[in-house]
Every structure is written in C-alpha cells, then in structure tokens.
N, C-alpha and C positions, 0 to 999 in steps of 0.2 A: 922219281918213283911215283906210281899212281896209287891211289887209295882203293881198297876193296869197296865195291859199290854198296854193300850192306853196311859197312862202317861209315861211308859217306852219308848214307841215308840216316843213320843214327846221329851223326854229327849235325846234319841239317835239322832233324826233328828236335834235338837237344837245344839248338839255337832258338828255334821257334818257341819251345816251351819255356825256356829260361826268360826270354824277352817278354812273354805273356805273364809270367808269374812273379817276376822280381821287380823290386823298386829300391831306390836309395843305394846303400852299400852293397846289397845283394846284386843289384843290376850292374853296378860298376865291376864287381868281381866276375859276374857272368860274362860281361862284354870282354873282359881280359881273356877268359877261357875261350870264348868264341873266336876272338882274333888269333889266338895262338893255334887253334885248331884249323886255321886257314892253310897251314902247311902240313905236310904228311910226315909222320915219324918213321922210325926204322922198323924192320920186320919184327913180328911178335913171337910169342911162345906157344907151345902146344897146349891144348885144352886138358883140363882135369876137373872132375866133379867130386863132391862129397855128398853123403846121404841127405843132408838138410836141403840140398838143391831141389829135392822133390817138391818143396813148397813153392818154388819159382813158378811152375806151371799153374798151380792153383791161384797164386796171386795174379798172374798174367791173364787168367780167364775172367777176372773181375776188375780190370783196370777201368777207372772212371772215364767217362766220355771225354772229359777235358784233356786226358792224357792218352787217348786211344792210339793216336798216330805215333807218339813216342814209345808207348808200350809195344806196338807192332814192330817198330824199328829195333828196339832192344831185343825182342824175341828172335829176330833174324840173326843177331850176333851172339846170343846167350850161349848156345851150344859150343861156341869156339873159345869160351873163357876158361881161365885157370882159377878155379874156386878153391878157397882154403879158409880155415878159421883164423881169427886174429892171432898173431904170434903171441905165444905165452899163455893163451887161454887154456883153462882146465875144466875138467868135470862136465857137468850138464851144459854149461855155457859153450864149451868147445863144440859139443855135438849139436847145438841148437841154432847155430848161426854160421854164415860164411860170407866172405867178401871176395870180389874179383875186380881186378883192374882192367878196364876196357882200353883206355889210352893212357900210357905211362909205363913205369917199370913193371915188367911182367905182363903187360897187356897185349892187345892185338897189334898195337903200334907202340914201340918203345920210345918214350919221350922223357925229357928232363925239364920241360918248361910248364907242364900241366899234368895233373892226374884226373882222370875221369873213371869212376868205378861204381860199384853196386854192392849193396848189402841185402841179404835175405836173412830173416829170422823166423823161426817157428812161432806159433801162437804163444803168448804169455811169457815172452823173453825180454829181459832188460839188458841192453848192451852196456858194457862196462864204461864207467866214467873215463874219459881220456882227453888229451889235448894234443895239439900239434901247431907248429909255427905257421903254416899257411892258413889263410882264411878258407872258408868252405861254404858252398851252397848245396842244399839238398833239394831234390824234386821227388816227392813220393809217387809211387806207382800203386800203392795200396794204403789203407789206413794205418796210422801209427802216430806216435807222439815223440816230441823232442824236448830236451831240457838243456839249458846252459846256465852259466853263473849269472847271467843278466835276465833270465826269464824263467817262469814256472813251466811245468809240462804243458806243451802246446801241440794241438793238431792243426796243421796249416790248411787242412781241407784238400779236396781232390784236385784243385787247380793252384794251390799255394806253393810257397817255398819256405825254406828255413835258411837263415844266414848265421854262421858262426864266425865272429871276428878272429883274427890271428891269436893263437895261444890260449883261447878261452876253454875252460873245462866244460865238457858237454857229454850227452848220452842220448839214447833213443830207446823206445820200447814198442813192442807189438801188443796188440789187444787180443781179442778172441780169434782173430784170423792171422794169416801170415803177413809179415812185413816185408816190403820190397821197396827200396829207395835208391835213386841214383845220387852220386855225389861228385862235385866239381871243385877242384882245387887249383887255382893259379899259383905256380911256384915262382 
C-alpha cells in the first residue's frame, strides 16, 4: 500500500523538525517514531470537526519560521482529521480543546506501533493533568507551556520540543493566543 503524498510530506517534515529540536531521551524517542513511520499503516477514518477547530487556522497563520515547513505539511492534512475533545471531558474544557490522531488508532493511517497526533486549545485553557504509559515528544506550532512532575511550567520556544517520560503526570496550557502542538508517541 502506498502512502498519501500529503501524509508522506507531513511524515518527512516531522522527521526533520524532530531531529532539529530534540536531544537525549527526546531524540531517542523521536528516532523510534521516525523509524516506525518508515512503513505505511492501514486505511484511515473519515474526517470530523468540532467548533474549537476554528482556532487551528489562526494558529497556523502565525507558525514560527522554525516550524513553517512542518506547519504547511500539517495544514495539508488537517482537514482530513477526526477531531474530538478528550474522552470524559466536561463543561468549558470540553468545548475549548480538541485532539486528533494523524497516524494511529482513528487516524489517517491506522497503526498500533506509534501514535502521532495534534492538540488545539482556545486561548486561556489548561489541559487536564494526565498520564499514559508511552513516552511522548511534543513539537509546538504555536506558543504554549508544558508541565510535568519533573519540571515547572516551560515554554520550549518556537524551535524546541518537550519530552515526557513514560507514565509521568503532565499537562499543557495556552496563553493569550491559541495553542497548537503535535505529539509523537512510540508504542
């Protein structure tokens, strides 16, 4: 099976951005993701949007130069994604954020070896504290801050990355503008 050219461009730009931004444990995790994405997954699912996705366009209009190529590659696949709020979320938080899997369960390619996805949040939103077994690398496409049990709130900057070790409690938050970040989890 061949990969959709827009998805392949996103995979290629992800690899470039991850290698440029990550060091140490983050780079090791990123290289695992990159290696696994060398094969194509199964056919994906139909697109769906929620109202908070209106913030995606605004965030993409101001992607920092360091991430411009990745932002453009993401923009080319964004309209094909199935967006939804975090399972179990309620109230204002439910309406002010959404996630989409790009590659993985429910994504453009169904996979069981890796998850690549995206989170969008409206301005002034704090994502709930959560944890999961796989380690995780984030690449921001807009300003935002991350926290985990080993670090205070941190803005990695326009060319940085955030690494969360396996099982660590973590969260993220937007500031005055929308938050848009890609996440990469080797399973």
